[in-house]
Structures are given as structure tokens and as C-alpha cells.
N, CA and C of each residue as an Amber inpcrd file, in Angstrom:
protein
   315
 121.7900000  65.5720000 115.3790000 120.4580000  65.6530000 115.9440000
 120.3880000  66.8640000 116.8650000 119.3010000  67.6010000 116.8250000
 119.1250000  68.8080000 117.6250000 118.8780000  68.4930000 119.0920000
 119.0480000  69.4900000 119.8950000 118.8070000  69.3640000 121.3260000
 117.2920000  69.3470000 121.5630000 116.7390000  68.2830000 122.1520000
 115.2840000  68.2080000 122.3590000 114.7730000  69.2350000 123.3730000
 115.6720000  69.8450000 124.1400000 115.2530000  70.8550000 125.1140000
 115.0920000  72.2330000 124.4910000 115.6000000  72.4280000 123.2700000
 115.4700000  73.7160000 122.5970000 114.1260000  73.7890000 121.8810000
 113.5130000  74.9690000 121.8550000 112.2220000  75.0930000 121.1660000
 112.3860000  74.9410000 119.6590000 111.3560000  74.4500000 119.0270000
 111.3350000  74.3360000 117.5720000 111.1370000  75.7370000 117.0090000
 112.1850000  76.2810000 116.4140000 112.1830000  77.6650000 115.9540000
 111.0680000  77.9270000 114.9350000 110.9110000  77.0290000 113.9920000
 109.8900000  77.2470000 112.9640000 108.4860000  77.2330000 113.5540000
 108.2550000  76.3520000 114.5070000 106.9510000  76.3020000 115.1640000
 106.7150000  77.5820000 115.9630000 107.7330000  78.0130000 116.7010000
 107.5990000  79.2600000 117.4610000 107.2890000  80.4340000 116.5420000
 107.9940000  80.5020000 115.4340000 107.7460000  81.5960000 114.4840000
 106.3360000  81.5150000 113.9120000 105.9090000  80.3140000 113.5710000
 104.5870000  80.1380000 112.9620000 103.4650000  80.4880000 113.9300000
 103.6710000  80.2410000 115.2110000 102.6250000  80.4920000 116.2020000
 102.7570000  81.8760000 116.8230000 103.9640000  82.2210000 117.2550000
 104.1300000  83.4450000 118.0300000 104.1300000  84.7250000 117.2030000
 104.7260000  84.7000000 116.0270000 104.7430000  85.9330000 115.2270000
 103.3420000  86.4550000 114.9380000 102.4330000  85.6150000 114.4270000
 101.0740000  86.1240000 114.1810000 100.3550000  86.5220000 115.4750000
 100.5990000  85.7980000 116.5480000  99.9730000  86.1280000 117.8300000
 100.4450000  87.4880000 118.3180000 101.7410000  87.7290000 118.2440000
 102.2790000  89.0230000 118.6630000 101.7610000  90.1410000 117.7680000
 101.6400000  89.8640000 116.4680000 101.0800000  90.8640000 115.5470000
  99.6230000  91.1710000 115.8860000  98.8700000  90.1430000 116.2680000
  97.4700000  90.3610000 116.6680000  97.3900000  91.2380000 117.9230000
  98.2210000  90.9310000 118.9060000  98.2520000  91.7670000 120.1070000
  98.5620000  93.2140000 119.7170000  99.5430000  93.3960000 118.8500000
  99.9410000  94.7360000 118.4160000  98.7630000  95.4620000 117.7620000
  98.0810000  94.7560000 116.8610000  96.9460000  95.3550000 116.1630000
  95.8760000  95.8080000 117.1500000  95.4540000  94.9240000 118.0630000
  94.3590000  95.2510000 118.9720000  94.7500000  96.2990000 120.0000000
  95.9900000  96.2720000 120.4740000  96.4270000  97.3150000 121.3970000
  96.4710000  98.6670000 120.6910000  96.9670000  98.7010000 119.4580000
  97.0090000  99.9580000 118.7030000  95.5990000 100.4790000 118.4330000
  94.7020000  99.5770000 118.0260000  93.3160000  99.9630000 117.7400000
  92.6560000 100.5520000 118.9850000  92.7760000  99.8380000 120.1140000
  92.1430000 100.2940000 121.3500000  92.7790000 101.5900000 121.8450000
  94.0660000 101.7040000 121.6980000  94.7580000 102.9210000 122.1230000
  94.2100000 104.1220000 121.3570000  94.1090000 103.9980000 120.0460000
  93.5900000 105.0950000 119.2230000  92.1450000 105.4320000 119.5910000
  91.3470000 104.4080000 119.7930000  89.9490000 104.6230000 120.1550000
  89.8420000 105.3620000 121.4890000  90.5680000 104.8880000 122.4980000
  90.4980000 105.5020000 123.8300000  91.1350000 106.8870000 123.8590000
  92.1240000 107.0940000 123.0490000  92.8040000 108.3910000 123.0070000
  91.9440000 109.4620000 122.3240000  91.1130000 109.0230000 121.3650000
  90.3920000 109.9860000 120.5300000  88.8890000 110.0750000 120.7920000
  88.3540000 109.1650000 121.5720000  86.9130000 109.1400000 121.8100000
  86.6260000 109.1310000 123.3060000  85.5060000 109.7060000 123.6700000
  85.0460000 109.6500000 125.0570000  84.0540000 108.5070000 125.1760000
  84.3330000 107.5820000 126.0770000  83.4680000 106.4400000 126.3050000
  82.4460000 106.8180000 127.3770000  81.2150000 107.0310000 126.9660000
  80.1760000 107.4730000 127.8940000  79.7690000 106.3890000 128.8920000
  80.0490000 105.1440000 128.5980000  79.6020000 104.0320000 129.4250000
  80.6270000 103.6290000 130.4890000  81.7900000 104.2840000 130.5250000
  82.7610000 104.0800000 131.6010000  83.2030000 105.4490000 132.1050000
  83.6960000 105.4820000 133.3230000  84.1300000 106.7630000 133.8900000
  85.4260000 107.2300000 133.2310000  85.7020000 108.5160000 133.3720000
  86.9620000 109.0610000 132.8550000  88.1500000 108.3240000 133.4570000
  88.0520000 108.0140000 134.7610000  89.1440000 107.3120000 135.4410000
  89.3450000 105.9100000 134.8710000  88.2420000 105.2030000 134.6140000
  88.3360000 103.8560000 134.0380000  88.9440000 103.9140000 132.6350000
  88.5490000 104.9160000 131.8680000  89.0880000 105.0670000 130.5190000
  90.5860000 105.3770000 130.5880000  90.9660000 106.2560000 131.4910000
  92.3680000 106.6110000 131.6680000  93.1840000 105.4060000 132.1390000
  92.6110000 104.6290000 133.0510000  93.2930000 103.4390000 133.5540000
  93.5010000 102.4180000 132.4420000  92.4760000 102.1940000 131.6420000
  92.5900000 101.2460000 130.5300000  93.6380000 101.7230000 129.5390000
  93.6350000 102.9860000 129.2350000  94.6310000 103.5450000 128.3210000
  96.0420000 103.3440000 128.8730000  96.2100000 103.5590000 130.1600000
  97.5080000 103.3720000 130.7970000  97.9540000 101.9090000 130.7390000
  97.0330000 100.9940000 130.9670000  97.3790000  99.5690000 130.9010000
  97.7230000  99.1370000 129.4850000  97.0610000  99.7390000 128.5030000
  97.3780000  99.4360000 127.1080000  98.7740000  99.9540000 126.7690000
  99.1010000 101.1610000 127.2100000 100.4440000 101.7070000 126.9680000
 101.5100000 100.7890000 127.5510000 101.2780000 100.3150000 128.7690000
 102.2320000  99.4060000 129.4270000 102.3620000  98.1070000 128.6400000
 101.2350000  97.5490000 128.2220000 101.2560000  96.3030000 127.4600000
 101.9560000  96.5040000 126.1200000 101.7590000  97.6590000 125.4730000
 102.4400000  97.9420000 124.2130000 103.9520000  97.9750000 124.4090000
 104.4020000  98.5860000 125.4840000 105.8390000  98.6410000 125.7690000
 106.3920000  97.2270000 125.9910000 105.6760000  96.4260000 126.7690000
 106.0970000  95.0460000 127.0110000 106.1110000  94.2460000 125.7110000
 105.0770000  94.4280000 124.9050000 104.9750000  93.7230000 123.6330000
 106.1070000  94.1200000 122.6970000 106.4100000  95.4130000 122.6190000
 107.5030000  95.8630000 121.7540000 108.8290000  95.2480000 122.1690000
 109.0640000  95.1730000 123.4580000 110.2900000  94.5530000 123.9640000
 110.3250000  93.0670000 123.6150000 109.2030000  92.4010000 123.7930000
 109.1180000  90.9750000 123.4870000 109.3480000  90.7200000 122.0070000
 108.7310000  91.5310000 121.1580000 108.9100000  91.3630000 119.7140000
 110.3660000  91.6020000 119.3120000 110.9890000  92.5940000 119.9060000
 112.3990000  92.8730000 119.6190000 113.2680000  91.6770000 120.0130000
 113.0380000  91.1470000 121.1990000 113.7950000  89.9800000 121.6690000
 113.5780000  88.7840000 120.7450000 112.3490000  88.5990000 120.3250000
 112.0200000  87.4870000 119.4360000 112.7510000  87.6270000 118.1010000
 112.7940000  88.8650000 117.5700000 113.4920000  89.1070000 116.3030000
 115.0020000  88.9540000 116.4530000 115.5510000  89.5350000 117.5040000
 117.0010000  89.5130000 117.7160000 117.5100000  88.0810000 117.8760000
 116.7180000  87.2360000 118.5010000 117.1290000  85.8460000 118.7000000
 116.6850000  84.9560000 117.5430000 116.1430000  85.5430000 116.5050000
 115.6630000  84.8150000 115.3290000 114.6810000  83.7090000 115.7190000
 113.7790000  84.0540000 116.6400000 112.7350000  83.1170000 117.0290000
 113.2100000  81.9840000 117.9180000 114.3420000  82.1580000 118.5730000
 114.8940000  81.1030000 119.4140000 114.3260000  81.1120000 120.8320000
 113.4680000  82.0530000 121.1500000 112.9010000  82.1280000 122.4960000
 111.3860000  81.9920000 122.4280000 110.8420000  81.3760000 123.4460000
 109.4050000  81.2900000 123.5890000 108.9390000  82.3940000 124.5160000
 107.6550000  82.4250000 124.7540000 107.0910000  83.4300000 125.6550000
 106.2540000  82.6920000 126.6910000 106.5360000  82.9640000 127.9300000
 105.8480000  82.3110000 129.0390000 104.3710000  82.6890000 129.0240000
 103.5260000  81.7260000 129.3320000 102.0900000  81.9900000 129.3970000
 101.7620000  83.0550000 130.4450000 102.5990000  83.1890000 131.4520000
 102.3790000  84.2210000 132.4740000 102.4780000  85.6160000 131.8640000
 103.1630000  85.7520000 130.7490000 103.2560000  87.0280000 130.0330000
 102.0650000  87.1860000 129.0960000 101.7210000  86.1280000 128.3950000
 100.6480000  86.2020000 127.4020000  99.2560000  86.3390000 128.0160000
  99.0330000  85.6900000 129.1380000  97.6960000  85.6790000 129.7510000
  97.1640000  87.0860000 130.0320000  97.9380000  87.9840000 130.6760000
  97.4120000  89.3360000 130.9180000  97.1680000  90.1160000 129.6190000
  97.9870000  89.8740000 128.6150000  97.7580000  90.5480000 127.3310000
  96.4490000  90.0770000 126.7220000  96.2110000  88.7870000 126.7900000
  94.9630000  88.2480000 126.2430000  93.7680000  88.8160000 126.9970000
  93.8610000  88.8910000 128.3060000  92.7790000  89.4620000 129.1030000
  92.5530000  90.9290000 128.7480000  93.6370000  91.6500000 128.5220000
  93.5210000  93.0600000 128.1520000  92.8940000  93.2120000 126.7690000
  93.2800000  92.3740000 125.8340000  92.6680000  92.4170000 124.4990000
  91.1720000  92.1340000 124.6110000  90.8000000  91.1760000 125.4330000
  89.3680000  90.8800000 125.6350000  88.6390000  92.0970000 126.1950000
  89.2590000  92.7720000 127.1190000  88.6740000  93.9890000 127.6830000
  88.5470000  95.0760000 126.6110000  89.5470000  95.1820000 125.7710000
  89.5090000  96.1600000 124.6780000  88.3890000  95.8350000 123.6920000
  88.2080000  94.5500000 123.3760000  87.1150000  94.1360000 122.4900000
  85.7770000  94.5410000 123.0910000  85.6330000  94.3080000 124.3740000
  84.3770000  94.6400000 125.0550000  84.1070000  96.1480000 124.9770000
  85.1150000  96.9500000 125.2620000  84.9560000  98.4060000 125.2030000
  84.6370000  98.8440000 123.7710000  85.3200000  98.2690000 122.7930000
  85.0470000  98.5950000 121.3960000  83.6290000  98.2540000 120.9900000
  83.1560000  97.0980000 121.4390000  81.7870000  96.6700000 121.1450000
  80.7800000  97.6250000 121.7890000  81.0160000  97.9440000 123.0560000
  80.1360000  98.8740000 123.7620000  80.1310000 100.2410000 123.0650000
  81.2880000 100.6960000 122.6190000  81.3850000 101.9800000 121.9420000
  80.5700000 101.9770000 120.6520000  80.7230000 100.9100000 119.8600000
  79.9580000 100.8150000 118.6060000  78.4550000 100.7920000 118.8790000
  78.0500000 100.0580000 119.9130000  76.6250000 100.0000000 120.2680000
  76.1200000 101.3700000 120.7000000  76.9220000 102.1130000 121.4410000
  76.5100000 103.4330000 121.9110000  76.3650000 104.4130000 120.7530000
  77.1030000 104.1980000 119.6800000  77.0210000 105.0860000 118.5050000
  75.8300000 104.7420000 117.6220000  75.2950000 103.5360000 117.7650000
  74.1280000 103.1250000 116.9790000  72.8400000 103.7510000 117.4790000
  72.8340000 104.1880000 118.7170000  71.6110000 104.7480000 119.3240000
  71.3020000 106.1150000 118.8170000
């Protein structure tokens, strides 16, 4: 019988792998958008700050994904780590939406 204190590896893989991939996708998308486009609805400083926070989150995410792979899904990720990433993705969605709306005018 397995140790009940250890995480269920298959469940972690089923939940965390797609979640980490989603974070990767949205951070990459927002990074490219902010790197290549000028957002008229936010200041240059705000755009630069958001880009910097995305770069930091990408580095953290890459490290987390590496750890997850190296341990073959034997580790979980604390909500204290995921929460700021989720908030950042939400901010990126908002900026992307605003950008698309500004291009429709």
C-alpha cells in the first residue's frame, strides 16, 4: 500500500501538466505582444513593468516545469506560487483584450 502522505502522481500529472502548459502559452503570447507592439492605453513604464513581470514568471515557470519533469510528477506546486501566475495571466488577458479593442477603432 502506498504512503497516503505522498501526492497521487497521476492526478498531479493530469492537473498540473496542462495548467503549466497554459501558463507557458499565455506568458509567451503576452511577452511577444508586449515586446512587439506599443500599447497606447498604458504608459511605457507600465508596459515595461508588465513585460518584466512576465519574464520573471517565465523563469519561475521554467524552473517549476523542469523540477516537475525531473521528479516524474512527484512534486506538487504550492498555491502561493500559482496564485501570482494566475493573477498575471488575468492581467495579460486584460491587456490583450484592450489591445484588440484598440485595433478595431
